[in-house]
C-alpha positions in Angstrom: 0.0 -0.1 0.0 1.3 3.5 -1.4 1.1 6.7 0.9 1.7 10.5 -0.5 3.8 12.1 1.7 3.6 16.0 2.5 6.3 16.7 -0.1 4.4 14.7 -2.6 6.6 11.9 -2.6 4.9 8.6 -2.4 6.3 5.5 0.0 4.9 2.1 0.7 3.8 0.6 3.9 3.5 -3.3 5.2 0.4 -4.4 5.8 -1.0 -5.1 9.6 0.3 -8.8 10.5 -0.8 -11.4 13.5 2.3 -12.1 15.3 2.5 -15.5 17.2 2.7 -13.9 20.5 -0.6 -11.9 19.6 -2.2 -15.0 18.9 -1.5 -16.8 21.8 -2.7 -13.7 24.1 -6.0 -13.5 22.2 -6.3 -18.0 22.2 -5.6 -17.1 26.1 -8.3 -14.3 26.4 -10.9 -16.5 24.5 -10.7 -19.6 26.8 -10.7 -17.7 29.7 -14.2 -16.4 28.7 -15.5 -19.8 27.3 -14.6 -21.2 30.6 -16.3 -18.5 32.9 -18.7 -18.8 30.9 -19.2 -22.7 30.7 -18.8 -22.1 34.8 -22.3 -20.2 34.7 -24.2 -22.3 32.7 -22.7 -25.1 35.1 -23.9 -22.9 37.9 -27.3 -22.1 37.0 -28.0 -25.9 35.7 -26.9 -27.1 39.7 -28.8 -24.5 41.3 -32.2 -25.2 38.9 -32.3 -28.9 38.5 -30.0 -30.8 41.2 -31.1 -28.3 43.8 -34.1 -26.4 43.0 -36.3 -28.8 45.4 -34.2 -28.1 47.9 -34.2 -23.9 47.2 -38.2 -24.6 46.6 -39.0 -26.3 49.8 -36.6 -23.4 51.4 -38.7 -20.3 49.8 -41.9 -22.3 51.3 -40.5 -22.4 54.8 -40.2 -18.3 54.3 -43.9 -18.2 54.1 -44.8 -20.4 57.1 -43.6 -20.1 60.8 -43.8 -23.3 63.6 -45.5 -21.8 67.2 -46.0 -23.0 70.2 -49.3 -24.1 71.6 -49.4 -24.2 75.3 -50.3 -27.2 77.2 -52.7 -27.6 80.0 -51.3 -28.1 83.4 -52.3 -31.5 85.4 -54.5 -32.3 87.6 -53.9 -32.0 91.4 -56.5 -34.8 93.4 -56.4 -35.7 96.9 -55.6 -38.7 99.0 -59.1 -40.1 97.7 -59.2 -39.3 94.0 -61.0 -35.7 94.7 -60.1 -33.1 92.7 -58.2 -30.0 94.1 -57.3 -28.3 91.1 -58.0 -28.7 86.9 -58.6 -26.8 84.2 -60.9 -24.6 82.5 -60.6 -24.4 79.0 -61.0 -20.6 77.7 -60.4 -18.7 74.9 -57.7 -16.2 74.9 -56.7 -12.9 72.6 -53.1 -13.4 71.4 -50.8 -11.0 69.8 -47.7 -12.1 67.7 -45.5 -9.2 67.9 -44.1 -9.3 64.3 -47.5 -8.4 63.3 -47.2 -4.9 64.4 -46.6 -2.4 62.3 -43.1 -0.6 61.9 -43.8 3.3 62.1 -43.5 4.0 65.8 -47.1 6.0 65.0 -48.6 3.6 63.4 -47.8 0.8 65.9 -48.3 2.5 69.3 -52.1 3.5 67.4 -52.7 -0.2 66.4 -51.2 -1.0 70.4 -54.0 1.1 72.0 -56.3 -0.3 70.1 -55.6 -3.7 71.1 -55.7 -2.4 74.4 -58.5 -0.9 73.9 -60.3 -4.1 72.5 -58.8 -6.4 75.3 -59.7 -4.1 78.3 -56.5 -4.3 79.4 -54.3 -0.7 79.9 -51.7 0.2 77.4 -49.3 -0.5 79.9 -49.8 -3.7 80.1 -49.6 -4.8 76.5 -46.2 -2.6 76.6 -44.6 -4.3 79.1 -45.6 -7.6 77.4 -43.9 -6.6 74.1 -41.1 -5.1 76.4 -40.7 -8.9 78.1 -40.7 -10.7 74.7 -38.1 -8.2 73.3 -36.0 -9.0 76.1 -36.4 -12.8 75.0 -35.7 -11.8 71.5 -38.9 -13.7 70.5 -41.1 -11.6 68.2 -43.1 -14.8 66.6 -44.4 -16.6 69.9 -47.6 -15.0 70.4 -48.1 -13.0 73.8 -51.3 -13.3 75.7 -52.9 -10.2 75.9 -56.0 -11.1 78.0 -56.1 -14.9 79.1 -60.1 -14.9 79.2 -62.1 -13.3 76.5 -65.7 -12.3 76.9 -67.7 -13.7 74.2 -68.5 -9.9 72.7 -64.5 -9.6 72.6 -64.3 -12.8 70.8 -67.0 -11.7 67.8 -65.6 -7.9 67.3 -62.5 -9.7 67.0 -64.2 -12.2 64.6 -65.8 -9.6 62.3 -62.6 -7.5 62.0 -59.6 -9.7 62.3 -58.3 -7.9 59.4 -58.5 -5.1 61.6 -55.9 -6.2 63.3 -52.8 -7.7 61.6 -51.1 -10.6 64.4 -54.1 -10.5 66.5 -55.8 -14.3 67.2 -58.2 -16.1 69.2 -56.7 -18.8 70.8 -57.5 -22.1 73.2 -56.2 -21.6 76.7 -56.7 -23.1 80.3 -57.2 -21.3 83.5 -56.8 -23.2 86.6 -60.1 -24.1 88.3 -60.6 -24.5 92.4 -63.6 -26.4 93.1 -63.4 -26.3 97.0 -63.0 -22.5 96.8 -60.9 -21.0 99.3 -60.5 -24.0 101.0 -56.5 -25.0 100.9 -55.5 -21.8 99.2 -51.9 -21.3 100.6 -51.3 -25.6 99.9 -52.1 -25.3 96.7 -50.8 -22.4 95.6 -51.4 -20.8 91.9 -49.2 -20.5 88.3 -48.2 -17.8 86.3 -46.3 -16.4 83.7 -42.5 -17.5 83.8 -40.0 -14.3 84.2 -37.4 -15.5 82.1 -38.7 -17.6 79.3 -41.3 -15.6 77.7 -44.7 -17.1 77.3 -44.1 -20.0 79.5 -46.6 -21.2 82.7 -44.8 -22.6 85.6 -46.1 -22.5 89.4 -45.4 -19.7 91.5 -46.6 -20.9 95.1 -47.5 -23.9 96.6 -48.3 -27.5 95.3 -48.2 -25.7 91.9 -44.1 -24.5 92.4 -43.2 -27.7 95.1 -44.4 -30.2 92.0 -43.9 -27.5 88.9 -41.8 -30.2 86.9 -44.8 -33.2 87.1 -47.6 -30.6 86.7 -46.3 -29.2 83.6 -47.2 -30.2 80.2 -45.6 -30.8 76.9 -46.2 -27.4 74.4 -47.4 -28.5 70.8 -46.7 -27.0 67.9 -48.4 -25.0 64.6 -47.7 -23.6 61.9 -48.7 -20.3 60.6 -48.4 -18.2 57.2 -46.8 -15.0 57.3 -45.4 -12.4 54.7 -42.3 -11.0 53.6 -42.0 -8.8 56.5 -42.6 -12.3 58.7 -46.4 -11.3 60.1 -49.2 -14.0 60.0 -51.3 -14.0 57.3 -53.2 -17.3 58.4 -55.0 -18.8 61.3 -52.2 -21.6 63.0 -52.9 -25.1 62.0 -52.1 -27.7 64.9 -49.0 -29.9 64.1 -48.4 -31.1 66.9 -51.0 -31.6 70.0 -50.0 -30.7 73.5 -49.5 -32.9 76.0 -51.2 -32.6 79.9 -49.1 -32.5 82.7 -48.7 -35.1 85.2 -51.8 -35.8 87.6 -50.4 -34.9 91.1 -51.5 -37.1 94.0 -51.5 -35.4 97.4 -51.4 -36.9 101.2 -54.3 -34.3 101.9 -58.0 -35.7 102.5 -60.3 -33.1 100.8 -62.8 -33.9 103.5 -60.6 -33.4 106.0 -59.0 -30.4 105.1 -62.8 -29.1 104.9 -63.1 -29.9 108.5 -59.8 -28.4 109.7 -61.0 -25.2 107.6 -64.0 -24.8 109.3 -62.4 -25.7 112.7 -60.2 -22.9 112.3 -63.6 -20.9 111.9 -65.1 -22.0 114.6 -61.7 -21.8 116.8 -61.8 -18.0 115.9 -65.4 -17.3 116.3 -64.9 -18.9 120.0 -62.5 -16.8 121.1 -64.5 -13.4 119.8 -67.1 -14.8 121.8 -65.1 -15.0 124.8 -63.7 -11.1 124.2 -60.6 -11.7 122.4 -61.5 -9.2 119.7 -58.0 -9.8 117.9 -58.3 -13.3 117.0 -58.5 -13.7 113.6 -56.1 -16.0 112.2 -54.6 -19.8 112.8 -53.4 -22.8 111.1 -54.3 -27.1 112.3 -51.9 -29.6 110.9 -52.9 -33.3 110.7 -50.2 -35.4 110.3 -49.6 -39.4 110.3 -47.5 -39.6 113.0 -46.4 -43.0 111.5 -44.8 -42.1 108.0 -45.1 -37.8 108.0 -48.2 -38.0 105.8 -49.8 -34.4 105.8 -53.7 -35.2 106.1 -54.9 -31.7 106.4 -53.0 -28.2 106.4 -55.2 -25.3 107.3 -54.3 -21.6 107.3 -56.3 -18.7 108.5 -57.6 -16.1 107.1 -57.3 -17.4 103.7 -58.1 -16.3 99.9 -60.2 -17.2 96.5 -56.7 -18.6 94.4 -59.2 -17.4 91.1 -57.9 -14.6 92.0 -54.2 -15.5 89.9 -56.0 -17.5 87.1 -57.2 -15.3 83.8 -56.6 -11.9 84.2 -55.0 -10.5 87.6 -55.5 -7.1 88.4 -54.0 -5.1 91.4 -57.9 -4.9 92.1 -58.8 -8.3 92.6 -55.7 -8.9 94.7 -56.2 -5.9 96.8 -60.1 -7.3 97.4 -58.5 -10.3 98.5 -56.3 -8.8 100.8 -52.8 -10.0 99.0 -51.1 -6.9 98.3 -50.9 -3.3 99.5 -52.7 -2.0 102.7 -55.5 -4.6 102.4 -52.8 -7.4 103.4 -52.1 -5.9 106.7 -55.8 -5.0 107.5 -56.8 -8.5 105.9 -54.2 -10.2 107.9 -52.2 -11.3 105.7 -54.5 -14.2 103.9 -51.4 -15.0 101.5 -48.9 -16.2 104.4 -49.4 -19.6 104.8 -49.0 -20.3 109.0 -49.3 -23.3 109.2 -45.8 -23.8 107.9 -44.2 -20.3 107.4 -45.8 -18.8 110.8 -44.3 -18.4 113.5 -45.2 -18.6 117.6 -44.0 -18.9 121.0 -45.6 -22.3 121.3 -46.4 -22.0 125.5 -46.8 -24.9 127.4 -47.6 -27.2 124.3 -43.4 -27.1 124.6 -43.7 -28.3 128.3 -43.1 -32.1 127.0 -39.6 -31.3 125.6 -38.6 -29.4 128.5 -39.9 -32.6 130.4 -37.6 -34.9 127.6 -34.8 -32.8 128.1 -34.7 -32.8 132.4 -34.8 -36.5 132.5 -32.7 -37.1 129.8 -29.9 -34.9 131.8 -31.0 -36.5 135.0 -32.4 -33.2 136.7 -35.7 -34.4 137.9 -37.2 -38.3 138.4 -40.4 -38.6 136.5 -42.3 -39.7 139.8 -40.4 -37.6 142.5 -42.4 -34.7 144.2 -41.8 -31.1 143.3 -43.1 -27.7 144.0 -46.2 -26.7 142.2 -46.8 -23.0 143.6 -48.7 -20.0 142.8 -45.7 -18.1 142.4 -41.8 -18.5 141.8 -38.4 -16.9 142.0 -35.1 -18.2 140.7 -32.5 -17.5 143.3 -30.0 -17.3 141.1 -31.9 -13.8 139.0 -30.5 -10.8 140.9 -33.3 -9.0 139.6 -35.5 -10.7 142.1 -38.6 -11.1 139.5 -41.8 -12.8 140.6 -43.1 -15.6 138.3 -46.5 -16.7 138.0 -48.1 -19.8 137.5 -51.3 -19.6 135.2 -53.3 -20.9 138.5 -52.3 -18.8 141.4 -53.8 -20.4 144.2 -52.6 -24.0 143.5 -49.8 -25.6 146.2 -49.2 -29.0 146.3 -46.0 -31.1 145.1 -46.7 -33.1 141.9 -45.2 -35.8 140.0 -43.7 -34.9 136.3 -47.5 -36.7 134.8 -49.3 -34.6 137.0 -47.2 -31.5 135.8 -47.8 -32.2 132.8 -51.6 -32.4 132.8 -52.3 -29.9 135.1 -49.6 -27.6 133.0 -47.8 -26.1 136.2 -46.1 -23.5 135.5 -44.0 -23.2 138.4 -42.6 -26.7 137.9 -41.1 -26.0 134.8 -39.8 -22.6 136.1 -37.9 -24.9 138.2 -36.5 -27.3 135.9 -35.7 -24.3 133.4 -33.4 -22.6 136.5 -31.9 -26.3 137.0 -31.0 -25.8 133.3 -29.5 -22.6 133.5 -27.6 -23.7 136.7 -25.5 -26.6 134.5 -21.5 -25.7 134.4 -20.6 -24.0 131.1 -19.1 -27.6 129.9 -22.6 -28.9 129.7 -23.5 -26.3 127.1 -26.8 -25.7 126.6 -28.9 -29.3 126.6 -32.5 -28.5 126.2 -31.3 -26.4 123.6 -29.9 -29.6 122.1 -33.1 -32.1 122.9 -35.2 -29.1 120.7 -33.2 -29.2 117.7 -33.2 -33.0 117.5 -37.0 -33.1 117.5 -36.9 -30.9 114.7 -36.6 -27.1 116.2 -34.9 -24.4 115.1 -34.8 -25.8 111.2 -36.6 -26.7 108.3 -38.7 -29.9 108.4 -37.2 -31.3 105.0 -41.0 -31.4 103.9 -41.5 -31.1 100.4 -43.3 -27.6 101.2 -42.2 -24.7 101.0 -41.6 -22.1 102.0 -41.0 -23.1 105.3 -40.0 -21.1 108.6 -36.8 -22.7 110.3 -38.0 -20.7 113.4 -35.9 -19.7 116.4 -34.6 -21.9 119.4 -32.6 -19.0 121.6 -29.2 -19.9 123.0 -26.1 -18.1 124.4 -24.7 -17.7 121.2 -27.7 -16.6 119.4 -28.3 -13.4 121.6 -24.7 -12.7 121.5 -25.5 -12.1 117.6 -28.3 -10.7 118.2 -27.7 -7.6 120.2 -24.5 -6.0 119.5 -23.2 -2.4 119.9 -24.2 -1.6 116.2 -27.7 -2.1 116.8 -28.4 -1.8 120.7 -27.0 1.0 122.9 -27.6 -1.6 126.1 -25.7 -4.1 124.4 -23.5 -5.4 127.2 -26.6 -6.7 129.5 -29.5 -7.0 126.8 -26.6 -10.1 125.1 -26.3 -11.9 128.6 -27.6 -14.9 129.1 -29.6 -14.6 132.4 -32.4 -17.0 134.2 -35.3 -15.8 133.0 -34.3 -17.0 129.5 -34.3 -20.1 131.0 -37.4 -20.1 132.4 -39.2 -18.8 129.8 -37.5 -20.9 127.4 -38.9 -23.8 130.0 -42.3 -23.1 129.7 -41.8 -22.3 125.4 -42.4 -18.6 125.7 -39.6 -15.7 125.6 -37.4 -16.0 122.2 -38.3 -19.0 121.5 -40.6 -19.3 118.1 -42.4 -22.4 116.0 -44.2 -23.3 113.5 -47.5 -25.5 114.1 -45.6 -28.0 111.7 -43.0 -28.4 113.6 -44.9 -28.5 117.1 -47.4 -31.4 114.9 -43.8 -33.5 114.5 -42.7 -33.2 117.8 -46.1 -34.5 118.9 -46.1 -37.4 116.0 -42.5 -38.3 117.5 -44.2 -38.3 120.8 -46.5 -40.7 119.8 -45.2 -43.1 117.7 -42.3 -44.0 120.2 -39.5 -41.5 119.3 -39.2 -41.2 115.7 -39.0 -38.2 113.8 -40.9 -38.6 110.6 -40.4 -35.9 108.0 -44.0 -34.0 107.0 -44.8 -34.9 103.2 -47.8 -33.8 101.3 -47.0 -35.8 97.6 -48.4 -39.4 98.0 -47.7 -40.1 93.8 -47.6 -38.8 90.3 -49.9 -40.8 87.2 -49.6 -40.4 84.0 -52.8 -39.1 81.9 -53.2 -43.4 81.2 -53.2 -44.0 85.3 -49.7 -45.6 85.2 -47.6 -44.0 88.4 -44.4 -42.0 87.8 -41.2 -42.8 89.8 -40.3 -40.0 92.2 -38.1 -39.4 95.5 -39.9 -41.6 98.4 -40.1 -39.6 101.8 -37.3 -40.2 103.9 -38.4 -43.4 106.6 -38.8 -41.9 110.3 -35.4 -42.0 112.3 -35.4 -42.6 115.8 -34.2 -39.5 118.0 -30.9 -40.1 119.3 -30.3 -41.0 122.9 -34.1 -40.9 124.0 -34.7 -43.1 126.4 -38.2 -45.2 126.2 -39.3 -44.8 129.8 -38.8 -40.9 129.6 -41.1 -40.7 126.7 -43.4 -43.1 128.2 -43.9 -40.8 131.4 -44.3 -37.8 128.9 -47.5 -40.0 127.0 -48.7 -40.5 130.3 -48.9 -36.9 131.1 -50.8 -35.8 127.9 -53.4 -38.7 128.6 -54.1 -37.3 132.0 -54.3 -34.2 130.3 -57.3 -35.1 128.5 -58.7 -37.9 131.0 -58.1 -36.7 134.4 -60.9 -34.1 135.9 -57.5 -31.8 136.8 -56.2 -31.9 133.3 -56.6 -28.4 131.0 -57.4 -30.3 128.2 -60.6 -32.8 130.4 -63.7 -29.8 129.8 -63.1 -30.6 125.7 -62.1 -34.3 125.6 -63.1 -35.8 129.0 -66.1 -37.2 127.2 -64.3 -37.4 123.8 -65.4 -41.2 122.3 -61.8 -41.9 121.3 -59.1 -41.6 124.2 -57.1 -38.5 123.0 -53.9 -37.3 124.2 -52.7 -33.9 124.2 -51.4 -30.9 125.7 -53.1 -27.0 126.2 -50.8 -24.1 125.3 -51.5 -20.2 125.9 -48.4 -17.9 124.8 -48.0 -14.3 125.1 -46.7 -12.8 121.7 -46.8 -9.1 120.9 -48.7 -8.4 118.3 -49.4 -5.8 115.4 -53.0 -6.0 114.5 -55.0 -2.9 112.9 -55.5 0.0 116.0 -53.4 -2.1 118.4 -49.6 -3.4 119.0 -49.0 -4.7 122.7 -49.1 -8.8 123.7 -52.1 -10.9 123.4 -52.4 -14.9 124.1 -52.0 -17.4 121.2 -54.1 -20.1 121.9 -52.6 -24.0 121.8 -53.7 -27.8 121.3 -51.2 -30.1 120.3 -52.4 -34.3 120.4 -52.6 -37.3 118.7 -55.5 -40.1 119.0 -55.6 -43.1 119.8 -53.6 -42.5 122.9 -52.2 -45.7 122.9 -52.1 -46.2 118.7 -52.2 -43.0 117.4 -53.7 -42.7 114.0 -53.4 -38.7 113.7 -51.5 -35.7 114.9 -53.3 -32.5 115.4 -52.0 -29.3 116.2 -54.1 -26.4 116.3 -53.2 -22.3 117.1 -55.8 -20.0 117.2 -53.8 -16.1 116.4 -54.5 -13.9 119.6 -57.1 -16.2 120.8 -56.9 -16.6 124.5 -56.1 -19.6 126.3 -55.3 -23.0 124.9 -58.6 -24.8 126.2 -61.1 -22.4 125.1 -60.3 -22.0 121.7 -57.5 -24.3 120.0 -58.8 -27.2 121.5 -62.4 -27.4 120.8 -61.1 -26.4 117.3 -58.6 -29.3 117.2 -61.8 -31.5 118.8 -63.6 -31.0 115.3 -60.9 -32.5 113.6 -60.5 -35.4 115.6 -64.2 -36.0 115.3 -64.2 -35.8 111.4 -61.5 -38.2 110.8 -62.9 -40.9 113.2 -66.6 -40.2 112.4 -67.9 -39.5 115.3 -70.0 -36.9 117.3 -68.7 -33.9 119.3 -69.9 -34.3 122.8 -71.2 -31.3 124.9 -68.3 -28.8 126.2 -67.7 -29.2 130.1 -66.1 -26.5 132.4 -62.8 -25.3 131.0 -60.2 -25.2 133.2 -56.8 -24.6 131.5 -53.8 -22.3 130.6 
């Protein structure tokens, strides 16, 4: 090819050639392009052909969510199979948090609309949503209202599209056929604060045996949109399983009798001028194995206030929160296991056993029972009075127990005070051996351990930091030993501890473990393995001969005409052994703060082959023979299926 230059001359130019080097580069580039397209084609083939079904399933899964379906809790039965707690199916209003609008203003408006529909507060709905956000669970529904009324259900069914995420679902609430009977014992359930949406037992039997009572939740599928909002009704895929049946040692009929007996004893006390009498407890126990037959506490409440929607108004009306709890004498407290009182003269059998075992008294030697007593070691020369100030005679130990001679036991208490320091404090040692000052090991809770005062205990209680007169107040003095000997002073016990102690007297010196669980059953009736209650264990070092002396005194207390329980149990068809008690305690009741007498009675029957122990306390009820003993008598009458005989003249502490 020729080209003309500017000067007019023409030159010859060589044509463009593809050199071998350039050809290799072009070939390499082409190969890379071909390989890339081949890889893309292979990947596309793999996605569409080999993995097509897998990704199709994932796409479907993105449109469907699995949610939990609540399971009903297991029923609670008494020892005869009578229902104590069961379930009632209800329709609940539930909300999936993911179904709420993302825009803040729209979200708030919808929360207000939901609260208005369900007749709950906006704060209530907001708190549920915050709790669910904390648990990072935005799909499982929250229960806005457990029990929806029929108008609420109709309104929501007609306007379902106006409330995305809001659905009606089957739910269960606890039902109590016997009303307020055994309310503190049975307890109640509620939402688990550590696991959103889960219902657990919170108090009483519901909490103690929650593992058995809790059912197995089911599962349901629900369609959702691209934002995770529900767009269909739930389709049940796995049915929930009801919890297991818990059968108690409680006898429902005896429990009702014990509750009624408490009311009777309280009314008796009021009729006798004890205006502050407004509470108490009764424990009925099998002395052979520790099975609890009845456990009554008064005042009580209707546990159904915790079923369904719980409101402060309902709780306050039952005396369960705020100032109403004080004015209504704290109905939520289970006085049988968690209430503490000085036991008064019902503790004298323990003093007697300790004094015999420590060889401080002889069982049939006569010691003075006088109207007053002054400890020779007491520098204050305080005069201690017998409840019967006109008595003046010698008594052996059984008679002193039967007639509840205070000055007899004051003298025994003073002998304990005079023991050398190397002997320790043996009365307290024997008290602990019989289970005082610690929990009973029962399957119920919470339980108060009570208080067994000692030298060390006083030193810990009164210190320079909390008492300007601590150097004097922390000293163990003769009055502390005298008070302890008659079950007063700093000594505090629970009715369950006292029933356990009298069971040991009745069964020959074996300490039982009180328990309320009889067995657990599946829905088909087959038993579920559970831990058995510990076998009764002998009280170490207890002399059976000394125990028989105490048993004799308790029998004389109900059968001898001078016994403090004779007026109530002297004509009872079954021979009962037992002891009255009256103990002063500082109380705080509406309009009054000061000392009031706590009315006690503890005993067992039949006296020679005990089948039941009953221990009763009437708060601020006066003398033990006037209120607690008649209440206990009605429990015995129900247990033995006999009529209550007319009450005779009561002369008791």
